[in-house]
Structures are given as C-alpha cells and as structure tokens.
All heavy atoms as TSV, in Angstrom:
chain	resi	resn	atom	element	x	y	z
A	1	MET	N	N	-14.142	-82.817	-2.513
A	1	MET	CA	C	-14.425	-83.052	-1.106
A	1	MET	C	C	-14.169	-84.524	-0.815
A	1	MET	O	O	-14.554	-85.389	-1.561
A	1	MET	CB	C	-15.875	-82.672	-0.832
A	1	MET	CG	C	-16.270	-82.758	0.633
A	1	MET	SD	S	-15.805	-81.349	1.619
A	1	MET	CE	C	-17.107	-80.224	1.302
A	2	ALA	N	N	-13.521	-84.791	0.308
A	2	ALA	CA	C	-13.230	-86.176	0.692
A	2	ALA	C	C	-14.511	-86.861	1.151
A	2	ALA	O	O	-15.393	-86.238	1.711
A	2	ALA	CB	C	-12.202	-86.200	1.813
A	3	ASP	N	N	-14.587	-88.160	0.894
A	3	ASP	CA	C	-15.749	-88.875	1.419
A	3	ASP	C	C	-15.549	-89.102	2.916
A	3	ASP	O	O	-14.462	-88.998	3.445
A	3	ASP	CB	C	-15.996	-90.180	0.665
A	3	ASP	CG	C	-14.907	-91.221	0.876
A	3	ASP	OD1	O	-14.306	-91.245	1.960
A	3	ASP	OD2	O	-14.659	-92.016	-0.043
A	4	THR	N	N	-16.614	-89.368	3.620
A	4	THR	CA	C	-16.545	-89.498	5.068
A	4	THR	C	C	-15.782	-90.735	5.509
A	4	THR	O	O	-15.459	-90.873	6.679
A	4	THR	CB	C	-17.964	-89.505	5.683
A	4	THR	OG1	O	-18.718	-90.539	5.052
A	4	THR	CG2	C	-18.638	-88.175	5.494
A	5	GLY	N	N	-15.472	-91.637	4.578
A	5	GLY	CA	C	-14.718	-92.828	4.906
A	5	GLY	C	C	-13.206	-92.636	4.803
A	5	GLY	O	O	-12.468	-93.572	5.021
A	6	SER	N	N	-12.737	-91.452	4.466
A	6	SER	CA	C	-11.306	-91.207	4.317
A	6	SER	C	C	-10.606	-91.319	5.657
A	6	SER	O	O	-11.075	-90.825	6.666
A	6	SER	CB	C	-11.059	-89.811	3.743
A	6	SER	OG	O	-11.570	-89.713	2.447
A	7	LYS	N	N	-9.451	-91.978	5.648
A	7	LYS	CA	C	-8.668	-92.126	6.875
A	7	LYS	C	C	-7.966	-90.817	7.201
A	7	LYS	O	O	-7.501	-90.113	6.297
A	7	LYS	CB	C	-7.617	-93.216	6.696
A	7	LYS	CG	C	-8.168	-94.611	6.648
A	7	LYS	CD	C	-7.024	-95.598	6.606
A	7	LYS	CE	C	-7.540	-97.010	6.649
A	7	LYS	NZ	N	-6.435	-97.982	6.652
A	8	PRO	N	N	-7.845	-90.521	8.470
A	8	PRO	CA	C	-7.101	-89.318	8.859
A	8	PRO	C	C	-5.603	-89.500	8.594
A	8	PRO	O	O	-5.108	-90.631	8.536
A	8	PRO	CB	C	-7.392	-89.174	10.345
A	8	PRO	CG	C	-7.827	-90.510	10.799
A	8	PRO	CD	C	-8.422	-91.210	9.618
A	9	PHE	N	N	-4.915	-88.401	8.442
A	9	PHE	CA	C	-3.474	-88.406	8.209
A	9	PHE	C	C	-2.724	-88.444	9.531
A	9	PHE	O	O	-3.145	-87.814	10.508
A	9	PHE	CB	C	-3.032	-87.129	7.470
A	9	PHE	CG	C	-3.437	-87.081	6.041
A	9	PHE	CD1	C	-4.671	-86.561	5.664
A	9	PHE	CD2	C	-2.592	-87.538	5.040
A	9	PHE	CE1	C	-5.059	-86.506	4.339
A	9	PHE	CE2	C	-2.963	-87.489	3.709
A	9	PHE	CZ	C	-4.194	-86.967	3.360
A	10	THR	N	N	-1.608	-89.141	9.556
A	10	THR	CA	C	-0.682	-89.015	10.677
A	10	THR	C	C	0.138	-87.757	10.428
A	10	THR	O	O	0.171	-87.210	9.309
A	10	THR	CB	C	0.266	-90.220	10.784
A	10	THR	OG1	O	1.118	-90.241	9.634
A	10	THR	CG2	C	-0.501	-91.534	10.904
A	11	VAL	N	N	0.830	-87.314	11.460
A	11	VAL	CA	C	1.700	-86.147	11.305
A	11	VAL	C	C	2.769	-86.428	10.252
A	11	VAL	O	O	3.045	-85.596	9.380
A	11	VAL	CB	C	2.324	-85.760	12.658
A	11	VAL	CG1	C	3.399	-84.696	12.490
A	11	VAL	CG2	C	1.228	-85.266	13.613
A	12	ALA	N	N	3.355	-87.627	10.293
A	12	ALA	CA	C	4.412	-87.979	9.329
A	12	ALA	C	C	3.871	-88.026	7.896
A	12	ALA	O	O	4.534	-87.559	6.965
A	12	ALA	CB	C	5.038	-89.315	9.700
A	13	GLN	N	N	2.677	-88.585	7.717
A	13	GLN	CA	C	2.085	-88.648	6.376
A	13	GLN	C	C	1.822	-87.247	5.827
A	13	GLN	O	O	2.077	-86.977	4.652
A	13	GLN	CB	C	0.769	-89.421	6.418
A	13	GLN	CG	C	0.933	-90.895	6.612
A	13	GLN	CD	C	-0.395	-91.591	6.876
A	13	GLN	OE1	O	-1.334	-91.003	7.411
A	13	GLN	NE2	N	-0.475	-92.862	6.505
A	14	LEU	N	N	1.319	-86.375	6.690
A	14	LEU	CA	C	1.023	-85.016	6.230
A	14	LEU	C	C	2.303	-84.244	5.934
A	14	LEU	O	O	2.383	-83.510	4.947
A	14	LEU	CB	C	0.182	-84.281	7.272
A	14	LEU	CG	C	-0.400	-82.952	6.820
A	14	LEU	CD1	C	-1.215	-83.095	5.533
A	14	LEU	CD2	C	-1.246	-82.341	7.918
A	15	ALA	N	N	3.324	-84.443	6.752
A	15	ALA	CA	C	4.611	-83.787	6.503
A	15	ALA	C	C	5.182	-84.228	5.159
A	15	ALA	O	O	5.711	-83.408	4.399
A	15	ALA	CB	C	5.596	-84.102	7.632
A	16	GLU	N	N	5.052	-85.509	4.849
A	16	GLU	CA	C	5.536	-86.004	3.557
A	16	GLU	C	C	4.709	-85.408	2.417
A	16	GLU	O	O	5.256	-84.978	1.411
A	16	GLU	CB	C	5.452	-87.524	3.528
A	16	GLU	CG	C	6.016	-88.126	2.260
A	16	GLU	CD	C	6.011	-89.645	2.266
A	16	GLU	OE1	O	6.108	-90.248	3.338
A	16	GLU	OE2	O	5.909	-90.210	1.172
A	17	ARG	N	N	3.407	-85.370	2.579
A	17	ARG	CA	C	2.524	-84.814	1.542
A	17	ARG	C	C	2.851	-83.348	1.263
A	17	ARG	O	O	2.855	-82.908	0.114
A	17	ARG	CB	C	1.070	-84.964	2.001
A	17	ARG	CG	C	0.042	-84.400	1.034
A	17	ARG	CD	C	-1.353	-84.633	1.590
A	17	ARG	NE	N	-2.380	-83.994	0.804
A	17	ARG	CZ	C	-3.389	-84.640	0.234
A	17	ARG	NH1	N	-3.496	-85.953	0.356
A	17	ARG	NH2	N	-4.296	-83.989	-0.447
A	18	TRP	N	N	3.080	-82.605	2.332
A	18	TRP	CA	C	3.360	-81.170	2.197
A	18	TRP	C	C	4.847	-80.869	2.047
A	18	TRP	O	O	5.254	-79.714	1.951
A	18	TRP	CB	C	2.787	-80.407	3.377
A	18	TRP	CG	C	1.290	-80.324	3.356
A	18	TRP	CD1	C	0.448	-80.710	2.359
A	18	TRP	CD2	C	0.453	-79.799	4.395
A	18	TRP	NE1	N	-0.860	-80.476	2.711
A	18	TRP	CE2	C	-0.886	-79.913	3.945
A	18	TRP	CE3	C	0.704	-79.268	5.642
A	18	TRP	CZ2	C	-1.964	-79.491	4.715
A	18	TRP	CZ3	C	-0.363	-78.851	6.413
A	18	TRP	CH2	C	-1.689	-78.955	5.945
A	19	GLN	N	N	5.680	-81.880	2.055
A	19	GLN	CA	C	7.131	-81.746	1.914
A	19	GLN	C	C	7.708	-80.764	2.935
A	19	GLN	O	O	8.402	-79.796	2.583
A	19	GLN	CB	C	7.499	-81.348	0.478
A	19	GLN	CG	C	7.071	-82.381	-0.531
A	19	GLN	CD	C	7.400	-81.977	-1.954
A	19	GLN	OE1	O	7.753	-80.841	-2.239
A	19	GLN	NE2	N	7.287	-82.929	-2.869
A	20	CYS	N	N	7.382	-81.030	4.185
A	20	CYS	CA	C	7.913	-80.222	5.279
A	20	CYS	C	C	8.286	-81.163	6.426
A	20	CYS	O	O	8.092	-82.372	6.324
A	20	CYS	CB	C	6.898	-79.174	5.731
A	20	CYS	SG	S	5.403	-79.857	6.486
A	21	SER	N	N	8.784	-80.624	7.500
A	21	SER	CA	C	9.184	-81.458	8.629
A	21	SER	C	C	7.983	-81.762	9.523
A	21	SER	O	O	6.990	-81.032	9.521
A	21	SER	CB	C	10.260	-80.739	9.457
A	21	SER	OG	O	9.688	-79.641	10.136
A	22	VAL	N	N	8.098	-82.836	10.284
A	22	VAL	CA	C	7.039	-83.153	11.253
A	22	VAL	C	C	6.944	-82.052	12.303
A	22	VAL	O	O	5.863	-81.757	12.803
A	22	VAL	CB	C	7.233	-84.542	11.906
A	22	VAL	CG1	C	7.083	-85.650	10.879
A	22	VAL	CG2	C	8.551	-84.658	12.616
A	23	ASP	N	N	8.070	-81.414	12.603
A	23	ASP	CA	C	8.051	-80.303	13.567
A	23	ASP	C	C	7.184	-79.157	13.072
A	23	ASP	O	O	6.516	-78.492	13.873
A	23	ASP	CB	C	9.474	-79.800	13.835
A	23	ASP	CG	C	10.301	-80.786	14.646
A	23	ASP	OD1	O	9.709	-81.639	15.344
A	23	ASP	OD2	O	11.542	-80.706	14.570
A	24	SER	N	N	7.174	-78.928	11.779
A	24	SER	CA	C	6.321	-77.867	11.204
A	24	SER	C	C	4.846	-78.196	11.395
A	24	SER	O	O	4.037	-77.315	11.717
A	24	SER	CB	C	6.615	-77.676	9.718
A	24	SER	OG	O	7.922	-77.202	9.531
A	25	ILE	N	N	4.494	-79.460	11.217
A	25	ILE	CA	C	3.092	-79.877	11.406
A	25	ILE	C	C	2.718	-79.737	12.879
A	25	ILE	O	O	1.646	-79.203	13.205
A	25	ILE	CB	C	2.872	-81.325	10.920
A	25	ILE	CG1	C	3.244	-81.472	9.443
A	25	ILE	CG2	C	1.437	-81.767	11.186
A	25	ILE	CD1	C	2.440	-80.629	8.480
A	26	TYR	N	N	3.587	-80.187	13.779
A	26	TYR	CA	C	3.308	-80.046	15.211
A	26	TYR	C	C	3.157	-78.572	15.600
A	26	TYR	O	O	2.326	-78.225	16.423
A	26	TYR	CB	C	4.401	-80.698	16.056
A	26	TYR	CG	C	4.313	-82.196	16.127
A	26	TYR	CD1	C	5.382	-83.000	15.733
A	26	TYR	CD2	C	3.164	-82.836	16.591
A	26	TYR	CE1	C	5.307	-84.381	15.806
A	26	TYR	CE2	C	3.078	-84.214	16.663
A	26	TYR	CZ	C	4.154	-84.981	16.267
A	26	TYR	OH	O	4.079	-86.345	16.338
A	27	ALA	N	N	3.957	-77.703	15.002
A	27	ALA	CA	C	3.856	-76.266	15.291
A	27	ALA	C	C	2.488	-75.726	14.873
A	27	ALA	O	O	1.891	-74.903	15.581
A	27	ALA	CB	C	4.972	-75.503	14.591
A	28	LEU	N	N	1.988	-76.162	13.721
A	28	LEU	CA	C	0.661	-75.726	13.268
A	28	LEU	C	C	-0.437	-76.249	14.206
A	28	LEU	O	O	-1.412	-75.549	14.481
A	28	LEU	CB	C	0.408	-76.203	11.836
A	28	LEU	CG	C	1.229	-75.516	10.754
A	28	LEU	CD1	C	1.065	-76.250	9.424
A	28	LEU	CD2	C	0.828	-74.061	10.629
A	29	ILE	N	N	-0.278	-77.462	14.690
A	29	ILE	CA	C	-1.244	-78.039	15.627
A	29	ILE	C	C	-1.233	-77.250	16.944
A	29	ILE	O	O	-2.290	-76.903	17.482
A	29	ILE	CB	C	-0.960	-79.533	15.872
A	29	ILE	CG1	C	-1.227	-80.340	14.591
A	29	ILE	CG2	C	-1.797	-80.067	17.034
A	29	ILE	CD1	C	-0.736	-81.781	14.651
A	30	ARG	N	N	-0.037	-76.947	17.452
A	30	ARG	CA	C	0.066	-76.158	18.701
A	30	ARG	C	C	-0.552	-74.774	18.512
A	30	ARG	O	O	-1.205	-74.261	19.416
A	30	ARG	CB	C	1.527	-76.031	19.130
A	30	ARG	CG	C	2.094	-77.294	19.737
A	30	ARG	CD	C	3.442	-77.040	20.415
A	30	ARG	NE	N	4.446	-76.514	19.496
A	30	ARG	CZ	C	5.231	-77.261	18.733
A	30	ARG	NH1	N	5.119	-78.578	18.739
A	30	ARG	NH2	N	6.126	-76.699	17.949
A	31	LYS	N	N	-0.364	-74.208	17.345
A	31	LYS	CA	C	-0.934	-72.897	17.047
A	31	LYS	C	C	-2.469	-72.950	17.149
A	31	LYS	O	O	-3.089	-72.072	17.733
A	31	LYS	CB	C	-0.502	-72.480	15.630
A	31	LYS	CG	C	-0.672	-71.043	15.307
A	31	LYS	CD	C	-0.028	-70.752	13.946
A	31	LYS	CE	C	-0.071	-69.285	13.646
A	31	LYS	NZ	N	0.511	-68.964	12.360
A	32	PHE	N	N	-3.058	-74.012	16.612
A	32	PHE	CA	C	-4.510	-74.187	16.700
A	32	PHE	C	C	-4.942	-74.352	18.153
A	32	PHE	O	O	-5.932	-73.762	18.588
A	32	PHE	CB	C	-4.970	-75.388	15.867
A	32	PHE	CG	C	-6.450	-75.614	15.933
A	32	PHE	CD1	C	-7.305	-74.862	15.155
A	32	PHE	CD2	C	-6.983	-76.566	16.786
A	32	PHE	CE1	C	-8.676	-75.048	15.225
A	32	PHE	CE2	C	-8.344	-76.771	16.854
A	32	PHE	CZ	C	-9.198	-76.009	16.073
A	33	ASP	N	N	-4.195	-75.145	18.914
A	33	ASP	CA	C	-4.521	-75.378	20.318
A	33	ASP	C	C	-4.486	-74.089	21.134
A	33	ASP	O	O	-5.248	-73.947	22.099
A	33	ASP	CB	C	-3.566	-76.398	20.947
A	33	ASP	CG	C	-3.916	-77.842	20.594
A	33	ASP	OD1	O	-5.026	-78.089	20.091
A	33	ASP	OD2	O	-3.063	-78.720	20.830
A	34	ARG	N	N	-3.627	-73.160	20.755
A	34	ARG	CA	C	-3.550	-71.867	21.451
A	34	ARG	C	C	-4.629	-70.896	20.969
A	34	ARG	O	O	-4.728	-69.792	21.490
A	34	ARG	CB	C	-2.178	-71.245	21.243
A	34	ARG	CG	C	-1.055	-72.001	21.949
A	34	ARG	CD	C	0.254	-71.234	21.925
A	34	ARG	NE	N	0.709	-70.938	20.584
A	34	ARG	CZ	C	1.665	-71.586	19.923
A	34	ARG	NH1	N	2.283	-72.582	20.493
A	34	ARG	NH2	N	2.021	-71.225	18.714
A	35	GLY	N	N	-5.385	-71.299	19.956
A	35	GLY	CA	C	-6.437	-70.429	19.429
A	35	GLY	C	C	-5.946	-69.357	18.474
A	35	GLY	O	O	-6.659	-68.407	18.176
A	36	GLU	N	N	-4.750	-69.524	17.960
A	36	GLU	CA	C	-4.179	-68.544	17.039
A	36	GLU	C	C	-4.663	-68.822	15.616
A	36	GLU	O	O	-4.863	-69.975	15.238
A	36	GLU	CB	C	-2.651	-68.611	17.084
A	36	GLU	CG	C	-2.081	-68.251	18.433
A	36	GLU	CD	C	-0.570	-68.424	18.495
A	36	GLU	OE1	O	0.066	-68.634	17.431
A	36	GLU	OE2	O	-0.028	-68.363	19.604
A	37	PRO	N	N	-4.828	-67.774	14.831
A	37	PRO	CA	C	-5.230	-67.988	13.424
A	37	PRO	C	C	-4.124	-68.720	12.659
A	37	PRO	O	O	-2.941	-68.575	12.954
A	37	PRO	CB	C	-5.422	-66.570	12.882
A	37	PRO	CG	C	-4.805	-65.647	13.868
A	37	PRO	CD	C	-4.686	-66.375	15.170
A	38	GLY	N	N	-4.555	-69.516	11.687
A	38	GLY	CA	C	-3.595	-70.243	10.866
A	38	GLY	C	C	-3.163	-71.572	11.443
A	38	GLY	O	O	-2.285	-72.223	10.899
A	39	GLY	N	N	-3.790	-71.977	12.541
A	39	GLY	CA	C	-3.459	-73.257	13.144
A	39	GLY	C	C	-4.166	-74.401	12.433
A	39	GLY	O	O	-5.149	-74.199	11.718
A	40	LEU	N	N	-3.653	-75.579	12.634
A	40	LEU	CA	C	-4.183	-76.767	11.981
A	40	LEU	C	C	-4.955	-77.620	12.989
A	40	LEU	O	O	-4.376	-78.142	13.945
A	40	LEU	CB	C	-3.030	-77.588	11.396
A	40	LEU	CG	C	-3.375	-78.852	10.625
A	40	LEU	CD1	C	-4.177	-78.508	9.357
A	40	LEU	CD2	C	-2.120	-79.604	10.243
A	41	PRO	N	N	-6.275	-77.769	12.797
A	41	PRO	CA	C	-7.056	-78.598	13.717
A	41	PRO	C	C	-6.636	-80.066	13.626
A	41	PRO	O	O	-6.436	-80.593	12.541
A	41	PRO	CB	C	-8.497	-78.449	13.216
A	41	PRO	CG	C	-8.505	-77.270	12.310
A	41	PRO	CD	C	-7.110	-77.139	11.772
A	42	ALA	N	N	-6.493	-80.686	14.778
A	42	ALA	CA	C	-6.111	-82.097	14.834
A	42	ALA	C	C	-6.715	-82.704	16.103
A	42	ALA	O	O	-7.191	-81.984	16.967
A	42	ALA	CB	C	-4.590	-82.224	14.859
A	43	PHE	N	N	-6.676	-84.018	16.164
A	43	PHE	CA	C	-7.127	-84.687	17.374
A	43	PHE	C	C	-6.076	-85.716	17.755
A	43	PHE	O	O	-5.290	-86.142	16.923
A	43	PHE	CB	C	-8.506	-85.342	17.166
A	43	PHE	CG	C	-8.546	-86.432	16.128
A	43	PHE	CD1	C	-8.415	-87.763	16.489
A	43	PHE	CD2	C	-8.723	-86.120	14.786
A	43	PHE	CE1	C	-8.467	-88.770	15.525
A	43	PHE	CE2	C	-8.772	-87.119	13.811
A	43	PHE	CZ	C	-8.647	-88.449	14.194
A	44	ASN	N	N	-6.042	-86.048	19.059
A	44	ASN	CA	C	-5.037	-87.023	19.453
A	44	ASN	C	C	-5.694	-88.284	19.986
A	44	ASN	O	O	-6.833	-88.283	20.416
A	44	ASN	CB	C	-4.001	-86.438	20.411
A	44	ASN	CG	C	-4.526	-86.187	21.796
A	44	ASN	OD1	O	-5.451	-86.820	22.255
A	44	ASN	ND2	N	-3.910	-85.239	22.466
A	45	ILE	N	N	-4.932	-89.336	19.922
A	45	ILE	CA	C	-5.363	-90.659	20.365
A	45	ILE	C	C	-4.420	-91.067	21.496
A	45	ILE	O	O	-3.210	-91.147	21.286
A	45	ILE	CB	C	-5.303	-91.675	19.204
A	45	ILE	CG1	C	-6.166	-91.225	18.047
A	45	ILE	CG2	C	-5.690	-93.067	19.692
A	45	ILE	CD1	C	-5.938	-91.999	16.765
A	46	GLY	N	N	-4.985	-91.294	22.660
A	46	GLY	CA	C	-4.164	-91.736	23.780
A	46	GLY	C	C	-3.198	-90.694	24.291
A	46	GLY	O	O	-2.226	-91.018	24.958
A	47	GLY	N	N	-3.422	-89.442	23.962
A	47	GLY	CA	C	-2.577	-88.367	24.452
A	47	GLY	C	C	-1.268	-88.163	23.714
A	47	GLY	O	O	-0.550	-87.215	23.984
A	48	LYS	N	N	-0.954	-89.043	22.764
A	48	LYS	CA	C	0.342	-88.941	22.070
A	48	LYS	C	C	0.235	-88.942	20.552
A	48	LYS	O	O	0.996	-88.260	19.888
A	48	LYS	CB	C	1.259	-90.088	22.487
A	48	LYS	CG	C	1.808	-89.965	23.881
A	48	LYS	CD	C	2.857	-91.013	24.119
A	48	LYS	CE	C	3.520	-90.801	25.460
A	48	LYS	NZ	N	4.656	-91.694	25.673
A	49	LEU	N	N	-0.654	-89.739	20.018
A	49	LEU	CA	C	-0.733	-89.898	18.567
A	49	LEU	C	C	-1.687	-88.872	17.965
A	49	LEU	O	O	-2.884	-88.926	18.197
A	49	LEU	CB	C	-1.206	-91.317	18.221
A	49	LEU	CG	C	-0.371	-92.455	18.771
A	49	LEU	CD1	C	-1.062	-93.785	18.492
A	49	LEU	CD2	C	1.016	-92.423	18.187
A	50	TRP	N	N	-1.165	-87.952	17.187
A	50	TRP	CA	C	-1.977	-86.917	16.551
A	50	TRP	C	C	-2.446	-87.367	15.188
A	50	TRP	O	O	-1.702	-88.013	14.453
A	50	TRP	CB	C	-1.189	-85.620	16.427
A	50	TRP	CG	C	-1.018	-84.945	17.737
A	50	TRP	CD1	C	0.047	-85.034	18.576
A	50	TRP	CD2	C	-1.955	-84.078	18.375
A	50	TRP	NE1	N	-0.172	-84.276	19.691
A	50	TRP	CE2	C	-1.394	-83.682	19.592
A	50	TRP	CE3	C	-3.228	-83.605	18.029
A	50	TRP	CZ2	C	-2.046	-82.824	20.474
A	50	TRP	CZ3	C	-3.871	-82.764	18.912
A	50	TRP	CH2	C	-3.290	-82.381	20.110
A	51	ARG	N	N	-3.664	-86.993	14.840
A	51	ARG	CA	C	-4.250	-87.285	13.529
A	51	ARG	C	C	-4.935	-86.028	13.013
A	51	ARG	O	O	-5.465	-85.238	13.786
A	51	ARG	CB	C	-5.285	-88.415	13.610
A	51	ARG	CG	C	-4.721	-89.749	14.061
A	51	ARG	CD	C	-3.793	-90.336	13.012
A	51	ARG	NE	N	-3.316	-91.661	13.375
A	51	ARG	CZ	C	-2.179	-91.883	13.997
A	51	ARG	NH1	N	-1.413	-90.893	14.365
A	51	ARG	NH2	N	-1.800	-93.126	14.260
A	52	ILE	N	N	-4.936	-85.873	11.696
A	52	ILE	CA	C	-5.575	-84.744	11.041
A	52	ILE	C	C	-6.578	-85.304	10.051
A	52	ILE	O	O	-6.211	-86.114	9.190
A	52	ILE	CB	C	-4.538	-83.846	10.320
A	52	ILE	CG1	C	-3.443	-83.377	11.298
A	52	ILE	CG2	C	-5.234	-82.652	9.698
A	52	ILE	CD1	C	-2.233	-84.245	11.349
A	53	LYS	N	N	-7.830	-84.895	10.178
A	53	LYS	CA	C	-8.874	-85.422	9.296
A	53	LYS	C	C	-8.573	-85.063	7.841
A	53	LYS	O	O	-8.095	-83.956	7.544
A	53	LYS	CB	C	-10.232	-84.837	9.685
A	53	LYS	CG	C	-10.746	-85.327	10.996
A	53	LYS	CD	C	-12.121	-84.751	11.277
A	53	LYS	CE	C	-12.666	-85.269	12.587
A	53	LYS	NZ	N	-14.010	-84.723	12.872
A	54	ALA	N	N	-8.885	-85.983	6.946
A	54	ALA	CA	C	-8.654	-85.766	5.514
A	54	ALA	C	C	-9.429	-84.541	5.035
A	54	ALA	O	O	-8.926	-83.771	4.207
A	54	ALA	CB	C	-9.060	-87.003	4.719
A	55	GLU	N	N	-10.619	-84.314	5.570
A	55	GLU	CA	C	-11.433	-83.157	5.175
A	55	GLU	C	C	-10.738	-81.857	5.553
A	55	GLU	O	O	-10.800	-80.871	4.814
A	55	GLU	CB	C	-12.816	-83.219	5.838
A	55	GLU	CG	C	-13.661	-84.378	5.385
A	55	GLU	CD	C	-13.389	-85.684	6.137
A	55	GLU	OE1	O	-12.554	-85.700	7.075
A	55	GLU	OE2	O	-13.994	-86.695	5.784
A	56	VAL	N	N	-10.070	-81.853	6.706
A	56	VAL	CA	C	-9.334	-80.665	7.144
A	56	VAL	C	C	-8.162	-80.394	6.210
A	56	VAL	O	O	-7.910	-79.250	5.818
A	56	VAL	CB	C	-8.854	-80.836	8.602
A	56	VAL	CG1	C	-7.867	-79.751	9.003
A	56	VAL	CG2	C	-10.042	-80.862	9.556
A	57	VAL	N	N	-7.455	-81.460	5.822
A	57	VAL	CA	C	-6.306	-81.308	4.916
A	57	VAL	C	C	-6.766	-80.742	3.571
A	57	VAL	O	O	-6.164	-79.805	3.042
A	57	VAL	CB	C	-5.564	-82.660	4.732
A	57	VAL	CG1	C	-4.497	-82.552	3.647
A	57	VAL	CG2	C	-4.967	-83.111	6.055
A	58	GLU	N	N	-7.834	-81.290	3.031
A	58	GLU	CA	C	-8.336	-80.798	1.733
A	58	GLU	C	C	-8.792	-79.353	1.834
A	58	GLU	O	O	-8.550	-78.552	0.926
A	58	GLU	CB	C	-9.453	-81.695	1.233
A	58	GLU	CG	C	-8.939	-83.047	0.777
A	58	GLU	CD	C	-10.014	-83.903	0.128
A	58	GLU	OE1	O	-11.169	-83.459	0.034
A	58	GLU	OE2	O	-9.668	-85.016	-0.292
A	59	SER	N	N	-9.459	-79.004	2.934
A	59	SER	CA	C	-9.895	-77.621	3.119
A	59	SER	C	C	-8.691	-76.693	3.231
A	59	SER	O	O	-8.650	-75.618	2.635
A	59	SER	CB	C	-10.753	-77.525	4.389
A	59	SER	OG	O	-11.085	-76.213	4.687
A	60	TRP	N	N	-7.686	-77.127	3.994
A	60	TRP	CA	C	-6.457	-76.339	4.187
A	60	TRP	C	C	-5.766	-76.098	2.845
A	60	TRP	O	O	-5.389	-74.974	2.520
A	60	TRP	CB	C	-5.551	-77.108	5.120
A	60	TRP	CG	C	-4.260	-76.429	5.469
A	60	TRP	CD1	C	-3.121	-76.429	4.734
A	60	TRP	CD2	C	-3.996	-75.641	6.626
A	60	TRP	NE1	N	-2.149	-75.706	5.371
A	60	TRP	CE2	C	-2.654	-75.207	6.539
A	60	TRP	CE3	C	-4.758	-75.277	7.732
A	60	TRP	CZ2	C	-2.074	-74.428	7.531
A	60	TRP	CZ3	C	-4.149	-74.498	8.701
A	60	TRP	CH2	C	-2.837	-74.076	8.604
A	61	GLU	N	N	-5.632	-77.148	2.067
A	61	GLU	CA	C	-4.958	-77.021	0.765
A	61	GLU	C	C	-5.785	-76.157	-0.200
A	61	GLU	O	O	-5.218	-75.374	-0.972
A	61	GLU	CB	C	-4.742	-78.403	0.166
A	61	GLU	CG	C	-3.712	-79.209	0.942
A	61	GLU	CD	C	-3.624	-80.659	0.528
A	61	GLU	OE1	O	-4.518	-81.161	-0.191
A	61	GLU	OE2	O	-2.642	-81.306	0.918
A	62	GLY	N	N	-7.089	-76.278	-0.163
A	62	GLY	CA	C	-7.945	-75.497	-1.055
A	62	GLY	C	C	-8.012	-74.034	-0.703
A	62	GLY	O	O	-8.296	-73.188	-1.559
A	63	ASN	N	N	-7.734	-73.711	0.581
A	63	ASN	CA	C	-7.812	-72.326	1.026
A	63	ASN	C	C	-6.443	-71.692	1.213
A	63	ASN	O	O	-6.327	-70.636	1.829
A	63	ASN	CB	C	-8.603	-72.242	2.347
A	63	ASN	CG	C	-10.054	-72.560	2.149
A	63	ASN	OD1	O	-10.663	-72.156	1.161
A	63	ASN	ND2	N	-10.629	-73.305	3.071
A	64	GLY	N	N	-5.430	-72.334	0.711
A	64	GLY	CA	C	-4.088	-71.752	0.774
A	64	GLY	C	C	-3.509	-71.650	2.166
A	64	GLY	O	O	-2.836	-70.691	2.498
A	65	GLY	N	N	-3.782	-72.634	3.019
A	65	GLY	CA	C	-3.168	-72.641	4.362
A	65	GLY	C	C	-4.084	-72.151	5.452
A	65	GLY	O	O	-3.619	-71.609	6.441
A	66	SER	N	N	-5.364	-72.341	5.287
A	66	SER	CA	C	-6.314	-71.943	6.311
A	66	SER	C	C	-7.541	-72.847	6.219
A	66	SER	O	O	-7.899	-73.296	5.147
A	66	SER	CB	C	-6.748	-70.491	6.087
A	66	SER	OG	O	-7.793	-70.153	6.966
A	67	THR	N	N	-8.157	-73.108	7.356
A	67	THR	CA	C	-9.375	-73.927	7.347
A	67	THR	C	C	-10.613	-73.057	7.341
A	67	THR	O	O	-11.722	-73.568	7.375
A	67	THR	CB	C	-9.413	-74.864	8.563
A	67	THR	OG1	O	-9.284	-74.081	9.753
A	67	THR	CG2	C	-8.331	-75.914	8.493
A	68	VAL	N	N	-10.450	-71.763	7.295
A	68	VAL	CA	C	-11.592	-70.841	7.293
A	68	VAL	C	C	-12.195	-70.743	5.906
A	68	VAL	O	O	-11.553	-70.724	4.929
A	68	VAL	CB	C	-11.166	-69.445	7.777
A	68	VAL	CG1	C	-12.342	-68.499	7.765
A	68	VAL	CG2	C	-10.559	-69.535	9.150
C-alpha cells in the first residue's frame, strides 16, 4: 500500500509505467467519468492537467485492471 505522501501520477508517467499510449490512459479516465465499469478514477487541476492518485494505481495493478 502506498503511503499517503505519495505523489500522484501524471497521464504521461502512468502511460510510461504501463507501457501504453497517453490516449489509452485518457480513454480509461473518460470511461470512469461516464460511470462505466473498468474506468480509471482521476482528478484534474485547472481543467486540463489530469492526475491519478498513487493509491489508485496500486489498487488497479493489484486487481488486474480494476479499482473494485
């Protein structure tokens, strides 16, 4: 489990970690925003900069692509 002091990931950092495109990460974020299962929870800063909490990333990776 990540400590509460862990910095959130940028979309680019997460895409690099997961070896996928930034478009794939944005698609997962949009999926979450639409309320569809399998979406990736994220928050934005200033309406443009998306961030994903480290705890969410660890949960996602531990559950094989789901935060449930």
